[in-house]
N, C-alpha and C positions, 0 to 999 in steps of 0.2 A: 800864746802856747802857754798852756799848764806844764809843768816842771815832771806832775803825778796827775794819770787818769789811770784809774780803777771803773773798769765798765763787767759789770754781774758777774765779779769774781767769785771765785767759792774754791774751796783744796774742801778735798773729802780724803783723810787718811784712809790706808785698812783693814778693813772689820766694819765701815763706816760711820767713824768717826768725823764729823762734820766743824774742820776748825774755821770755817769762811765760808758765810751762806748768801750768796749771789750780791753783793756789797760794789756800790760803784760809790764813785771820791775822782772830788778832782781838788791838786794842791796848787798857786799859783807860784811862782818864784817870790826869793828876796824874802821868805817868811819862816819864819820858826814856829815849828810847827808838833808839840803834844798828842802822844798817840798813846792814847790811855784804859786803866783796865786793869781790871784786875789778874792774878794771875790763871791759864786757864783759857781766856779771852779772845785771844786772835792775832796776839799783840805779834807776837814774833813769827806765825807760821806771814801777816800781810810781808812784813821784814824780808822772810827771806826767797816768797812771793818776787817782791821787788826788785832784792837783786838778784832772780834767777839764780835760785840754789836750789827749789822748788817749782815744779807746770803746774800750773794751775788745770784742776779737771774740767773745769767753765769757765769764760768769761775770758778777758785777758788783764791782761796795767804795759804799761804804755812809760814809757820818761823820755820825758819832752817830745814824745810820740812818736816811741818807738819801741816796739820789742826786750825783752831783756836778751844783751848780749853783744860779744863782746866791745859791742860802740860806745855801752851804755854801762859797760861797766868802766871803759874811762870815764865815765863823768860822775859814775855812784863814786861814793866814798864809805865801805862798811866797816863799824864796829859791832861785832857779835858781841854775843853775850859773854863769852864764853873761852878764854886763847888758846889756841893751835899752833903755838909756837913750840922747835924743839929747844926746851929751856937751855939747856947746853947752848946754843950761841950768843954773845955778845949784844948789848945794844945796838952798839954801831955797827955789827953781821944786820941789824935788823934794817937799820939807816940801807948798808949798802942793798940788802933786794928787797927790798921797797925803791929803791931812783933805780934799779935796772928793770923794776918790771910796772912801772909808771912814770910814767913820763911826766906827770903833772909834781912828783912825788918835788917839795923841798927842803933839802935836804938840811940847805944849812940855818931854816924855822925849823927844824926837827932842834937840832944840834943848839938852837939856842934856845927849846922850852927845857932843856936836858940841862943846859948850865945854870939852869935856875931852877930846876927843881934838888943841882948841888948832887948829882948825880954821874958817877963816872961811869963813863962809856964800854967801859971796857968791862965792864961787873956782865956775870952769866944771870943770866933769863931767872935760874932759877935758887938762886941766891936775894932775888930781890923779894922783902913783905907783898906782901896780895895788894894792899893798896897803890901800892910802889910798882906791878906790875898793870894794875892797870890803869895808871898814870902814860905809862909806855905804852902801853894798844891803845892808847888816844890821843897819844901824841901823833905817831901812824899813822892815826887817822885826819887830824884836822894836819897834818905838810903836806897834805894833798891840794889843791886848788881844782875841790873837785864841784861841780855843778847842784849835787846833789850829797848830802852825810847822811848816813843811814847808826842814828845809834839806837843802840839794841841793851835797855835797863843797863846804860852810864853806870847810873850810882847805885848799884844794886849791891850788897850787902859792903859795902865799904865805909870806915866811919863817918863823922858829916866834914870831921878836915882835907877829906881827900874826896871828899863831897863838893865842897867849895870850891878845889883846886880845880874839878875835873869844868864843873858848869865857869868858871873866873873862864879853865882855857878852851872850851867851846865858842864864847863870846867875842874875846879875843882876836882867836886868828880865827873869825867867820866874816866873809866882804857881802854883809848887805845886799849890793844890787846883784854880785852876781853868782849866790847861789843861796842853799833853802838847807834849813835841817829837817830832819823829823826824828823825836827822839820819842820812843818807846819806852816806858816806865810804870810801875804802879803807885809811886812815890812822888803823889801829885805835886803835894805843899813843896818840898823840893824844886818842881823843877815851874811851880805856875809861873814865880813875876820874869819869866824869861822870852815867858810862850805871846806868842802873837792870835795863832788860832787852838784850840784844841779838839782833837776826836775822842771821842768817846764807844769805846766797842765793848758787845756783850755777848760773850756766846755766838763769837763771830759777826752780829749783827752793829751794822754804826747807827749808836744808840742815839748821839748828836753829832756838830758839826760845825763850831760856829768861832768864830776871836772869842780868847778872851772878852778883851771889852764886850761886846753885845751881851755876854755869860753873864757882867755884873750888873749893867747898867735891867736888863731885862730879869734875871732869878733875883737880884738885887742881892747877889754871897758870891764869893766866890768859885771858882772853880771844883777846890779839892770841895767845901764844901755843898755844893752844887750836883759835886757823886758818891760823896755821901748821903744823901737825901734821898736822890733819886733813887738808888741803885740797893740803896747796904749793905754798902760793900765790905764794907772798914767799923 
């Protein structure tokens, strides 16, 4: 069974703005998949529909054959594009919060990652740099033993060193035989080397969904080069 299926999935916002237009999509288990497209293409809307934060206007999204709800939230780990925690909290408070809220949260794994970062667990979130806030949020996400990791723009707005840390953390805490990762980003060149498949979305439509290897063989170029040539977005 696929970890993710979308059937004629459509989202129209008030004012008749169509963010997603009858998309059909299937993602198999055990893959790292890039959801690629420019800003405003529908990436975040799709991620939020998968997470159950938005309701489809038409169609449906299924996670492991189930509609978004309490059962799917227990198997999906979500990294939003913006931090929403109370910044007066300490790092260790977030670990306790996640341990209480998610049965699959591995607190010892999170503590190990924080130690490698040389961050003090008693540090308040508001005192962290933007890059370290991003890292803490990623650690919370990847310390869960989830079936599907949804990462919305995990490397947007951070420096190259932080991007390297984020990608390394994703790869080193991902159990390929047990989970899939969907990475939403417009920074294609930075993530291409870790992807198994690429989904290219443009103006609410899926333009391409292929393995990275197939794209390179069929078109004789990288995914980033294909994207720039086909859609002239950069």
